[in-house]
C-alpha positions as CSV (number, residue, x, y, z in Angstrom):
1,M,-12.6,7.3,-46.4
2,E,-9.0,7.3,-47.6
3,I,-6.6,6.0,-45.0
4,P,-3.7,8.4,-44.4
5,T,-0.4,6.5,-44.8
6,V,3.3,7.0,-43.9
7,T,6.4,5.0,-44.7
8,S,8.3,6.1,-41.5
9,A,7.4,7.1,-38.0
10,P,8.0,10.9,-37.7
11,A,10.0,12.0,-34.7
12,G,7.8,12.8,-31.8
13,S,4.9,10.6,-33.0
14,F,3.2,7.9,-30.9
15,L,3.9,4.5,-32.5
16,L,0.9,2.2,-31.8
17,D,1.3,-1.5,-32.4
18,V,-2.1,-3.2,-32.8
19,R,-0.9,-6.7,-33.3
20,E,-1.8,-9.7,-31.1
21,D,0.3,-10.5,-27.9
22,D,2.3,-13.3,-29.5
23,E,3.2,-11.1,-32.5
24,W,4.3,-8.3,-30.2
25,A,6.4,-10.6,-28.0
26,A,8.2,-12.0,-31.1
27,G,9.4,-8.6,-32.3
28,H,8.4,-4.9,-32.0
29,A,9.8,-1.4,-32.3
30,P,11.4,-0.4,-29.0
31,Q,9.4,2.9,-28.8
32,A,6.0,1.3,-29.7
33,V,3.0,1.0,-27.3
34,H,1.0,-2.2,-27.6
35,I,-2.8,-2.1,-27.7
36,P,-4.2,-5.0,-29.7
37,L,-6.8,-4.0,-32.3
38,G,-9.5,-5.9,-30.4
39,E,-8.9,-3.8,-27.3
40,L,-8.5,-0.4,-29.0
41,V,-12.1,0.8,-28.4
42,A,-12.0,0.0,-24.7
43,R,-8.5,1.5,-24.4
44,I,-8.9,4.6,-26.5
45,D,-8.1,6.8,-23.5
46,E,-4.5,5.5,-23.6
47,V,-4.0,7.0,-27.1
48,P,-2.7,10.6,-27.0
49,R,-4.4,13.4,-28.8
50,D,-1.5,15.9,-28.6
51,R,0.6,14.3,-31.3
52,Q,0.3,12.2,-34.4
53,V,-0.4,8.5,-33.9
54,V,1.3,6.0,-36.3
55,A,-0.5,2.7,-36.2
56,V,1.4,-0.5,-37.2
57,C,0.5,-4.2,-37.5
58,H,2.0,-7.1,-39.5
59,S,1.4,-5.8,-43.0
60,G,-0.9,-2.9,-42.8
61,G,-4.5,-4.3,-42.7
62,R,-5.3,-4.1,-39.0
63,S,-3.5,-0.9,-38.6
64,A,-5.6,0.6,-41.4
65,R,-8.7,-0.3,-39.5
66,A,-7.2,1.2,-36.3
67,T,-6.3,4.4,-38.2
68,A,-9.8,4.7,-39.6
69,F,-11.3,4.3,-36.1
70,L,-8.9,6.7,-34.5
71,C,-9.5,9.3,-37.2
72,S,-13.3,8.9,-36.6
73,Q,-12.6,9.7,-32.9
74,G,-10.7,12.9,-33.8
75,V,-7.2,11.5,-33.4
76,D,-4.5,12.6,-35.8
77,A,-3.7,9.0,-36.9
78,V,-1.9,7.5,-39.9
79,N,-1.2,4.0,-41.0
80,F,2.4,2.7,-41.3
81,A,2.6,1.3,-44.9
82,G,3.7,-2.3,-45.1
83,G,3.5,-2.8,-41.3
84,M,6.2,-4.5,-39.3
85,L,7.3,-6.4,-42.4
86,A,8.4,-3.1,-43.9
87,W,9.8,-1.9,-40.6
88,A,12.0,-5.0,-40.3
89,A,13.0,-5.0,-44.0
90,A,14.2,-1.4,-43.6
91,G,16.5,-2.5,-40.8
92,A,14.7,-0.3,-38.2
93,P,15.4,-1.2,-34.5
94,M,13.4,-4.1,-33.1
95,Q,13.3,-6.0,-29.8
96,S,11.6,-9.1,-28.5
97,S,10.0,-9.9,-25.2
98,T,11.0,-13.6,-25.5
99,G,14.7,-13.4,-25.1
100,A,15.1,-14.6,-28.7
101,P,16.2,-12.4,-31.5
102,P,13.3,-10.3,-32.7
103,V,11.3,-11.5,-35.7
104,V,8.1,-10.6,-37.5
105,Y,5.6,-13.3,-38.3
């Protein structure tokens, strides 16, 4: 299965961050929803089916797995190419949950 990929999050899409808690806390997109990859199967009902889901992780590997799973469940899902590394490099908005400036690691 070829994983559908995008290089930006289209307006109106649901941005799903599948990284671990510490990665999320260090820096994430303000509009993102956090569901770690390991919890995605159990929390699938939290993922909307009425709009496109853009999955993102650190560099694209975990979000590719999330995208494949979501597509297999009938969700219109795409992988964000380059992950949060690409997001940050593009200067897209970020925030942290730690009080420190947002970073991607």
